[in-house]
C-alpha positions, 0 to 999 in steps of 0.5 A: 621596527625603527621610526625615523624622521625625514625633512627633505626639501621636495617639490611635488606635482599634482593634477587636480580639478579646480573650478575656473582654473585653466593653463592660462590662469594666474598663480593668484587665481590658483592660490584662491583654492588654497584650502582645496589644494592643501586638503587634497595634498594631505589626503594623498600624503596620508595614504602614502605615509600613514605614520604621519607627516608635518607641513611647515609651509607650502608654496604653490602655483601653476606648473608651466612646464607640463 
């Protein structure tokens, strides 16, 4: 088995319940839940990529197109 390294520029969409956040909330309000969002995202990634992953940076906000 050969282990490779991938470094794609990717956008993910994620459904998550956040207190006091609605479709009309501002991105600033969403970003106040940074810890919860990153923990949930990393939990999901670790289930798909148990070999590991590294996140250099992350931007997020509401998906206005759903």
